[in-house]
Biotite code that builds the C-alpha atoms (Angstrom):
import biotite.structure as struc

atoms = struc.array([
    struc.Atom([105.358, 105.263, 89.285], chain_id="A", res_id=1, res_name="UNK", atom_name="CA", element="C"),
    struc.Atom([102.648, 102.536, 89.589], chain_id="A", res_id=2, res_name="UNK", atom_name="CA", element="C"),
    struc.Atom([102.301, 100.974, 93.003], chain_id="A", res_id=3, res_name="UNK", atom_name="CA", element="C"),
    struc.Atom([102.207, 97.148, 93.014], chain_id="A", res_id=4, res_name="UNK", atom_name="CA", element="C"),
    struc.Atom([101.701, 95.811, 96.586], chain_id="A", res_id=5, res_name="UNK", atom_name="CA", element="C"),
    struc.Atom([103.807, 92.650, 97.350], chain_id="A", res_id=6, res_name="UNK", atom_name="CA", element="C"),
    struc.Atom([101.085, 90.996, 99.374], chain_id="A", res_id=7, res_name="UNK", atom_name="CA", element="C"),
    struc.Atom([98.596, 90.713, 96.472], chain_id="A", res_id=8, res_name="UNK", atom_name="CA", element="C"),
    struc.Atom([98.208, 88.531, 93.495], chain_id="A", res_id=9, res_name="UNK", atom_name="CA", element="C"),
    struc.Atom([97.510, 89.866, 89.956], chain_id="A", res_id=10, res_name="UNK", atom_name="CA", element="C"),
    struc.Atom([95.842, 88.892, 86.689], chain_id="A", res_id=11, res_name="UNK", atom_name="CA", element="C"),
    struc.Atom([96.920, 89.916, 83.204], chain_id="A", res_id=12, res_name="UNK", atom_name="CA", element="C"),
    struc.Atom([93.719, 91.766, 82.918], chain_id="A", res_id=13, res_name="UNK", atom_name="CA", element="C"),
    struc.Atom([94.777, 94.210, 85.717], chain_id="A", res_id=14, res_name="UNK", atom_name="CA", element="C"),
    struc.Atom([92.771, 92.911, 88.513], chain_id="A", res_id=15, res_name="UNK", atom_name="CA", element="C"),
    struc.Atom([94.440, 92.327, 92.023], chain_id="A", res_id=16, res_name="UNK", atom_name="CA", element="C"),
    struc.Atom([93.459, 89.552, 94.468], chain_id="A", res_id=17, res_name="UNK", atom_name="CA", element="C"),
    struc.Atom([93.847, 89.597, 98.267], chain_id="A", res_id=18, res_name="UNK", atom_name="CA", element="C"),
    struc.Atom([93.391, 86.108, 99.581], chain_id="A", res_id=19, res_name="UNK", atom_name="CA", element="C"),
    struc.Atom([91.849, 85.579, 103.058], chain_id="A", res_id=20, res_name="UNK", atom_name="CA", element="C"),
    struc.Atom([91.414, 81.828, 103.367], chain_id="A", res_id=21, res_name="UNK", atom_name="CA", element="C"),
    struc.Atom([88.789, 80.774, 100.924], chain_id="A", res_id=22, res_name="UNK", atom_name="CA", element="C"),
    struc.Atom([87.802, 84.347, 100.215], chain_id="A", res_id=23, res_name="UNK", atom_name="CA", element="C"),
    struc.Atom([89.317, 86.534, 97.654], chain_id="A", res_id=24, res_name="UNK", atom_name="CA", element="C"),
    struc.Atom([88.957, 90.373, 97.713], chain_id="A", res_id=25, res_name="UNK", atom_name="CA", element="C"),
    struc.Atom([89.171, 91.609, 94.135], chain_id="A", res_id=26, res_name="UNK", atom_name="CA", element="C"),
    struc.Atom([89.743, 95.158, 92.686], chain_id="A", res_id=27, res_name="UNK", atom_name="CA", element="C"),
    struc.Atom([91.605, 96.778, 89.792], chain_id="A", res_id=28, res_name="UNK", atom_name="CA", element="C"),
    struc.Atom([95.099, 97.790, 89.723], chain_id="A", res_id=29, res_name="UNK", atom_name="CA", element="C"),
    struc.Atom([96.561, 101.280, 90.052], chain_id="A", res_id=30, res_name="UNK", atom_name="CA", element="C"),
    struc.Atom([97.984, 100.677, 86.494], chain_id="A", res_id=31, res_name="UNK", atom_name="CA", element="C"),
    struc.Atom([94.460, 99.982, 85.306], chain_id="A", res_id=32, res_name="UNK", atom_name="CA", element="C"),
    struc.Atom([93.161, 103.229, 86.957], chain_id="A", res_id=33, res_name="UNK", atom_name="CA", element="C"),
    struc.Atom([95.900, 105.213, 85.304], chain_id="A", res_id=34, res_name="UNK", atom_name="CA", element="C"),
    struc.Atom([94.862, 103.812, 81.846], chain_id="A", res_id=35, res_name="UNK", atom_name="CA", element="C"),
    struc.Atom([91.179, 104.462, 82.500], chain_id="A", res_id=36, res_name="UNK", atom_name="CA", element="C"),
    struc.Atom([91.386, 107.958, 83.890], chain_id="A", res_id=37, res_name="UNK", atom_name="CA", element="C"),
    struc.Atom([88.693, 109.374, 86.301], chain_id="A", res_id=38, res_name="UNK", atom_name="CA", element="C"),
    struc.Atom([86.267, 106.517, 87.097], chain_id="A", res_id=39, res_name="UNK", atom_name="CA", element="C"),
    struc.Atom([82.621, 107.886, 86.802], chain_id="A", res_id=40, res_name="UNK", atom_name="CA", element="C"),
    struc.Atom([80.526, 104.678, 87.359], chain_id="A", res_id=41, res_name="UNK", atom_name="CA", element="C"),
    struc.Atom([80.936, 101.174, 88.485], chain_id="A", res_id=42, res_name="UNK", atom_name="CA", element="C"),
    struc.Atom([78.543, 98.354, 87.591], chain_id="A", res_id=43, res_name="UNK", atom_name="CA", element="C"),
    struc.Atom([78.821, 95.827, 90.452], chain_id="A", res_id=44, res_name="UNK", atom_name="CA", element="C"),
    struc.Atom([77.974, 92.032, 90.038], chain_id="A", res_id=45, res_name="UNK", atom_name="CA", element="C"),
    struc.Atom([75.063, 90.678, 91.762], chain_id="A", res_id=46, res_name="UNK", atom_name="CA", element="C"),
    struc.Atom([75.447, 88.907, 95.064], chain_id="A", res_id=47, res_name="UNK", atom_name="CA", element="C"),
    struc.Atom([75.467, 85.099, 95.101], chain_id="A", res_id=48, res_name="UNK", atom_name="CA", element="C"),
    struc.Atom([76.214, 85.083, 91.360], chain_id="A", res_id=49, res_name="UNK", atom_name="CA", element="C"),
    struc.Atom([78.686, 82.450, 90.335], chain_id="A", res_id=50, res_name="UNK", atom_name="CA", element="C"),
    struc.Atom([81.314, 83.259, 87.725], chain_id="A", res_id=51, res_name="UNK", atom_name="CA", element="C"),
    struc.Atom([83.964, 81.178, 85.944], chain_id="A", res_id=52, res_name="UNK", atom_name="CA", element="C"),
    struc.Atom([87.615, 82.500, 85.883], chain_id="A", res_id=53, res_name="UNK", atom_name="CA", element="C"),
    struc.Atom([88.175, 85.004, 83.090], chain_id="A", res_id=54, res_name="UNK", atom_name="CA", element="C"),
    struc.Atom([84.446, 85.833, 82.570], chain_id="A", res_id=55, res_name="UNK", atom_name="CA", element="C"),
    struc.Atom([83.470, 89.492, 82.673], chain_id="A", res_id=56, res_name="UNK", atom_name="CA", element="C"),
    struc.Atom([81.483, 90.213, 85.963], chain_id="A", res_id=57, res_name="UNK", atom_name="CA", element="C"),
    struc.Atom([81.545, 94.035, 86.413], chain_id="A", res_id=58, res_name="UNK", atom_name="CA", element="C"),
    struc.Atom([82.224, 97.093, 84.393], chain_id="A", res_id=59, res_name="UNK", atom_name="CA", element="C"),
    struc.Atom([84.113, 100.310, 85.223], chain_id="A", res_id=60, res_name="UNK", atom_name="CA", element="C"),
    struc.Atom([83.165, 103.472, 83.189], chain_id="A", res_id=61, res_name="UNK", atom_name="CA", element="C"),
    struc.Atom([85.720, 106.286, 83.042], chain_id="A", res_id=62, res_name="UNK", atom_name="CA", element="C"),
    struc.Atom([85.850, 109.598, 81.231], chain_id="A", res_id=63, res_name="UNK", atom_name="CA", element="C"),
    struc.Atom([87.812, 107.823, 78.579], chain_id="A", res_id=64, res_name="UNK", atom_name="CA", element="C"),
    struc.Atom([86.090, 104.374, 78.194], chain_id="A", res_id=65, res_name="UNK", atom_name="CA", element="C"),
    struc.Atom([84.037, 101.541, 79.566], chain_id="A", res_id=66, res_name="UNK", atom_name="CA", element="C"),
    struc.Atom([86.174, 98.385, 80.699], chain_id="A", res_id=67, res_name="UNK", atom_name="CA", element="C"),
    struc.Atom([85.136, 95.059, 81.844], chain_id="A", res_id=68, res_name="UNK", atom_name="CA", element="C"),
    struc.Atom([86.312, 93.676, 85.190], chain_id="A", res_id=69, res_name="UNK", atom_name="CA", element="C"),
    struc.Atom([87.053, 89.839, 84.839], chain_id="A", res_id=70, res_name="UNK", atom_name="CA", element="C"),
    struc.Atom([86.954, 87.293, 87.426], chain_id="A", res_id=71, res_name="UNK", atom_name="CA", element="C"),
    struc.Atom([90.555, 86.362, 88.358], chain_id="A", res_id=72, res_name="UNK", atom_name="CA", element="C"),
    struc.Atom([89.366, 83.264, 89.970], chain_id="A", res_id=73, res_name="UNK", atom_name="CA", element="C"),
    struc.Atom([86.164, 81.157, 89.818], chain_id="A", res_id=74, res_name="UNK", atom_name="CA", element="C"),
    struc.Atom([83.620, 81.665, 92.672], chain_id="A", res_id=75, res_name="UNK", atom_name="CA", element="C"),
    struc.Atom([80.438, 83.112, 94.065], chain_id="A", res_id=76, res_name="UNK", atom_name="CA", element="C"),
    struc.Atom([80.166, 86.834, 94.810], chain_id="A", res_id=77, res_name="UNK", atom_name="CA", element="C"),
    struc.Atom([79.729, 87.252, 98.626], chain_id="A", res_id=78, res_name="UNK", atom_name="CA", element="C"),
    struc.Atom([80.033, 90.991, 98.910], chain_id="A", res_id=79, res_name="UNK", atom_name="CA", element="C"),
    struc.Atom([80.204, 93.977, 96.772], chain_id="A", res_id=80, res_name="UNK", atom_name="CA", element="C"),
    struc.Atom([81.585, 97.419, 97.561], chain_id="A", res_id=81, res_name="UNK", atom_name="CA", element="C"),
    struc.Atom([78.396, 99.474, 97.524], chain_id="A", res_id=82, res_name="UNK", atom_name="CA", element="C"),
    struc.Atom([80.279, 102.636, 98.336], chain_id="A", res_id=83, res_name="UNK", atom_name="CA", element="C"),
    struc.Atom([81.487, 102.601, 94.680], chain_id="A", res_id=84, res_name="UNK", atom_name="CA", element="C"),
    struc.Atom([77.824, 103.248, 93.627], chain_id="A", res_id=85, res_name="UNK", atom_name="CA", element="C"),
    struc.Atom([77.807, 106.523, 95.384], chain_id="A", res_id=86, res_name="UNK", atom_name="CA", element="C"),
    struc.Atom([81.489, 107.423, 94.964], chain_id="A", res_id=87, res_name="UNK", atom_name="CA", element="C"),
    struc.Atom([83.193, 105.546, 92.092], chain_id="A", res_id=88, res_name="UNK", atom_name="CA", element="C"),
    struc.Atom([86.226, 107.789, 92.333], chain_id="A", res_id=89, res_name="UNK", atom_name="CA", element="C"),
    struc.Atom([87.448, 105.785, 95.252], chain_id="A", res_id=90, res_name="UNK", atom_name="CA", element="C"),
    struc.Atom([88.852, 103.415, 92.712], chain_id="A", res_id=91, res_name="UNK", atom_name="CA", element="C"),
    struc.Atom([91.163, 106.026, 91.553], chain_id="A", res_id=92, res_name="UNK", atom_name="CA", element="C"),
    struc.Atom([91.961, 107.429, 95.064], chain_id="A", res_id=93, res_name="UNK", atom_name="CA", element="C"),
    struc.Atom([92.643, 104.050, 96.855], chain_id="A", res_id=94, res_name="UNK", atom_name="CA", element="C"),
    struc.Atom([92.511, 101.084, 94.369], chain_id="A", res_id=95, res_name="UNK", atom_name="CA", element="C"),
    struc.Atom([94.187, 98.629, 96.798], chain_id="A", res_id=96, res_name="UNK", atom_name="CA", element="C"),
    struc.Atom([92.134, 99.647, 99.873], chain_id="A", res_id=97, res_name="UNK", atom_name="CA", element="C"),
    struc.Atom([88.644, 101.306, 99.925], chain_id="A", res_id=98, res_name="UNK", atom_name="CA", element="C"),
    struc.Atom([88.440, 100.913, 96.113], chain_id="A", res_id=99, res_name="UNK", atom_name="CA", element="C"),
    struc.Atom([87.973, 97.097, 96.235], chain_id="A", res_id=100, res_name="UNK", atom_name="CA", element="C"),
    struc.Atom([85.238, 95.900, 93.934], chain_id="A", res_id=101, res_name="UNK", atom_name="CA", element="C"),
    struc.Atom([83.928, 92.618, 95.215], chain_id="A", res_id=102, res_name="UNK", atom_name="CA", element="C"),
    struc.Atom([84.670, 89.469, 97.530], chain_id="A", res_id=103, res_name="UNK", atom_name="CA", element="C"),
    struc.Atom([84.407, 86.037, 96.179], chain_id="A", res_id=104, res_name="UNK", atom_name="CA", element="C"),
    struc.Atom([84.184, 82.706, 97.748], chain_id="A", res_id=105, res_name="UNK", atom_name="CA", element="C"),
    struc.Atom([86.716, 80.566, 95.852], chain_id="A", res_id=106, res_name="UNK", atom_name="CA", element="C"),
    struc.Atom([85.306, 77.423, 94.026], chain_id="A", res_id=107, res_name="UNK", atom_name="CA", element="C"),
    struc.Atom([88.740, 76.283, 92.608], chain_id="A", res_id=108, res_name="UNK", atom_name="CA", element="C"),
    struc.Atom([91.360, 77.527, 95.081], chain_id="A", res_id=109, res_name="UNK", atom_name="CA", element="C"),
    struc.Atom([94.100, 76.066, 92.945], chain_id="A", res_id=110, res_name="UNK", atom_name="CA", element="C"),
    struc.Atom([93.432, 78.939, 90.403], chain_id="A", res_id=111, res_name="UNK", atom_name="CA", element="C"),
    struc.Atom([95.086, 81.342, 92.732], chain_id="A", res_id=112, res_name="UNK", atom_name="CA", element="C"),
    struc.Atom([98.427, 79.617, 91.994], chain_id="A", res_id=113, res_name="UNK", atom_name="CA", element="C"),
    struc.Atom([98.210, 80.705, 88.490], chain_id="A", res_id=114, res_name="UNK", atom_name="CA", element="C"),
    struc.Atom([97.908, 84.471, 89.275], chain_id="A", res_id=115, res_name="UNK", atom_name="CA", element="C"),
    struc.Atom([100.963, 86.622, 89.004], chain_id="A", res_id=116, res_name="UNK", atom_name="CA", element="C"),
    struc.Atom([103.093, 87.597, 91.993], chain_id="A", res_id=117, res_name="UNK", atom_name="CA", element="C"),
    struc.Atom([103.992, 91.306, 92.245], chain_id="A", res_id=118, res_name="UNK", atom_name="CA", element="C"),
    struc.Atom([107.357, 90.732, 90.533], chain_id="A", res_id=119, res_name="UNK", atom_name="CA", element="C"),
    struc.Atom([105.709, 88.797, 87.808], chain_id="A", res_id=120, res_name="UNK", atom_name="CA", element="C"),
    struc.Atom([103.039, 91.547, 87.262], chain_id="A", res_id=121, res_name="UNK", atom_name="CA", element="C"),
    struc.Atom([105.732, 94.234, 87.039], chain_id="A", res_id=122, res_name="UNK", atom_name="CA", element="C"),
    struc.Atom([107.634, 92.240, 84.453], chain_id="A", res_id=123, res_name="UNK", atom_name="CA", element="C"),
    struc.Atom([104.350, 91.665, 82.507], chain_id="A", res_id=124, res_name="UNK", atom_name="CA", element="C"),
    struc.Atom([103.819, 95.520, 82.699], chain_id="A", res_id=125, res_name="UNK", atom_name="CA", element="C"),
    struc.Atom([107.170, 96.164, 81.380], chain_id="A", res_id=126, res_name="UNK", atom_name="CA", element="C"),
    struc.Atom([106.629, 93.733, 78.435], chain_id="A", res_id=127, res_name="UNK", atom_name="CA", element="C"),
    struc.Atom([103.195, 95.101, 77.738], chain_id="A", res_id=128, res_name="UNK", atom_name="CA", element="C"),
    struc.Atom([104.433, 98.746, 77.360], chain_id="A", res_id=129, res_name="UNK", atom_name="CA", element="C"),
])
């Protein structure tokens, strides 16, 4: 059973967002890791790069495929999880904790209101499958 923490927001591209004021911590959902399989490489975005919502900003390579990570909100990359460069499997082991991908400073905070709640994301997954 896929874990979907209640305190996070979600995109339909299977990214999660944890809001801390004007900062969003972003990662990929447990559902995404289950679909990908074992993650073997993560290409992280460059610091201080600005991305618009829904633009690809990173990639996750698994034994099965390579998938883009999309910006769930517009903003500037403030931090990247450099641990993923050495140990990308952390995404599989702890997708909602140590497996975060990047932190972004929001440029359009209102975009967070369009992200899915945990219950909406659960419903989206049930409709997608």
